C-alpha positions in Angstrom: -7.4 -2.2 -19.0 -5.4 0.5 -20.4 -2.9 -0.3 -23.3 0.5 1.4 -23.0 -1.3 4.5 -24.7 -2.5 4.9 -21.5 -4.3 8.7 -20.7 -2.5 10.8 -18.7 -4.7 13.7 -18.0 -4.0 14.5 -14.3 -6.7 13.1 -12.2 -7.9 13.9 -8.4 -7.6 11.7 -5.1 -11.1 11.7 -5.7 -10.8 9.9 -8.6 -8.8 7.2 -6.8 -10.5 6.7 -3.6 -11.6 2.7 -3.0 -13.4 1.3 -0.2 -14.3 -2.1 0.3 -16.1 -4.3 3.6 -15.6 -7.3 4.8 -17.4 -9.5 7.6 -14.8 -11.5 9.8 -15.7 -15.3 10.0 -14.3 -17.8 11.9 -11.9 -18.7 8.6 -10.5 -15.0 9.1 -9.6 -15.5 12.9 -6.8 -16.4 15.1 -7.9 -18.9 18.6 -8.7 -16.2 20.3 -11.1 -14.9 17.5 -9.1 -12.2 16.3 -8.4 -10.8 13.0 -5.3 -12.6 11.6 -3.0 -10.3 11.0 -1.8 -11.9 7.8 -5.7 -11.7 6.2 -5.8 -7.9 6.8 -2.7 -7.5 5.2 -4.8 -9.4 2.2 -7.9 -7.0 2.5 -5.2 -3.9 2.9 -3.6 -5.2 -0.3 -6.7 -5.4 -2.2 -8.3 -2.1 -1.2 -5.1 -0.1 -2.0 -4.6 -2.1 -5.6 -8.4 -0.7 -6.7 -7.5 2.6 -6.2 -4.2 2.2 -7.8 -6.5 0.4 -10.5 -8.7 3.6 -10.2 -5.4 6.0 -10.4 -3.8 4.0 -13.3 -6.2 2.8 -15.2 -3.6 -0.3 -16.4 -2.6 -3.1 -14.2 -0.8 -3.1 -11.0 1.5 -4.8 -9.0 2.7 -4.5 -5.3 5.6 -3.1 -4.9 6.0 -2.5 -1.1 4.0 -2.3 1.7 6.0 0.1 3.4 4.2 0.6 6.4 1.5 -1.0 8.3 -0.3 0.3 12.6 -1.9 -3.0 13.8 -3.6 -0.3 16.2 -7.0 -2.4 17.4 -7.5 -5.9 17.3 -10.5 -7.0 15.0 -13.1 -9.9 16.6 -15.3 -12.3 15.1 -18.4 -10.9 13.5 -17.0 -7.2 13.1 -17.6 -5.6 9.7 -14.5 -4.2 8.4 -14.2 -0.9 6.2 -11.6 -0.6 4.7 -10.4 2.9 2.4 -8.0 4.0 0.0 -7.0 6.6 -2.4 -4.0 7.3 -4.1 -1.7 9.8 -2.2 1.1 10.5 -5.0 2.1 9.6 -8.3 5.7 9.7 -9.7 6.5 8.1 -13.1 5.8 4.4 -12.8 4.6 3.7 -9.6 2.0 5.4 -6.8 2.0 5.8 -3.2 -1.7 4.3 -1.5 -2.7 5.0 1.7 -5.6 2.7 3.5 -7.6 3.0 6.8 -9.0 0.2 8.1 -12.1 0.6 10.5 -14.0 -1.8 12.5 -17.3 -2.2 13.4 -19.3 -3.7 16.4 -22.7 -5.1 14.6 -24.1 -5.3 18.4 -23.1 -2.6 19.4 -22.7 0.2 16.7 -19.5 1.2 17.8 -17.2 2.0 14.9 -13.1 2.3 15.8 -10.1 2.9 13.5 -7.8 -0.6 13.7 -5.3 -0.2 10.9 -3.6 2.2 8.9 -1.1 1.1 6.1 1.0 2.8 3.2 1.7 0.6 -0.3 3.4 1.4 -3.5 1.9 -0.1 -6.6 3.5 -0.2 -9.6 2.1 0.1 -13.1 2.7 -2.6 -15.5 1.5 -3.6 -18.6 0.6 -7.3 -19.8 4.4 -8.1 -20.4 5.2 -7.0 -17.0 6.7 -3.4 -18.4 6.5 -0.5 -16.4 4.2 2.0 -17.5 3.9 5.7 -16.8 0.6 6.6 -15.0 -1.3 9.7 -14.8 0.2 12.8 -12.1 -2.1 13.9 -9.1 -3.8 16.7 -8.1 -4.2 16.9 -4.2 -7.1 19.8 -3.4 -7.8 19.3 -0.2 -5.0 20.3 2.8 -5.4 16.6 3.7 -4.8 15.6 0.8 -2.0 18.1 0.4 -0.5 16.7 3.6 -0.4 12.9 2.5 1.0 14.1 -0.9 3.9 15.9 1.0 4.7 12.8 2.9 4.6 10.5 0.3 8.0 12.0 -1.4 9.2 11.7 2.1 8.5 8.2 2.9 10.0 7.3 -1.2 13.1 9.1 -0.3 13.0 7.6 3.3 12.7 4.2 1.4 15.2 4.9 -1.5 18.3 5.4 1.3 17.0 2.4 2.9 17.3 0.5 -0.3 20.9 2.2 -0.9 21.3 1.3 2.4 20.8 -2.8 2.3 22.7 -2.5 -0.7 26.0 -0.9 0.3 25.4 -4.0 3.8 25.5 -6.5 1.3 28.5 -5.3 -1.0 30.6 -4.9 2.5 29.6 -8.4 3.7 30.5 -10.1 0.6 34.2 -7.8 0.2 34.8 -9.1 4.1 33.8 -13.0 2.9 36.0 -12.2 -0.3 38.9 -11.3 2.1 38.3 -14.0 4.8 38.3 -16.8 1.9 41.8 -15.2 0.6 42.8 -14.9 4.1 42.5 -18.3 5.0 
């Protein structure tokens, strides 16, 4: 792991690409033999963290799972392949995209089953935020994801501000109700 003197040399998306494969076992499934959503989220978080580690070369923590689409069920015995990469690096945070495919080992059928966006923050051993290297998108698809990451970040920030404002207004209403009683 890196120290606070992390190498901040800009990196390409290819530097962060990560892949993980799991076989779906009975302990991973519900009573219908389908992969549990929480277990899939766990796999997504692990694969996303791998990409964030590769980009930042330091400790990372999950700050948000911004969006997840469960497209199709994954069945007992399927092979699950998860691929991740950093979409954009900000000051100390990184948006990571994860795509998930399931392979039916009997028929060789492979289908896209889930996608997610996560935000990871680079930290040192004491939990202090660290700067991360700039990300250089190279392909049209990487550029599209890079630009989309900024829009998603702006949306997340607007939602946080909206929740803060709602909390302030609720507290003010509660205070007024107490004073008027």
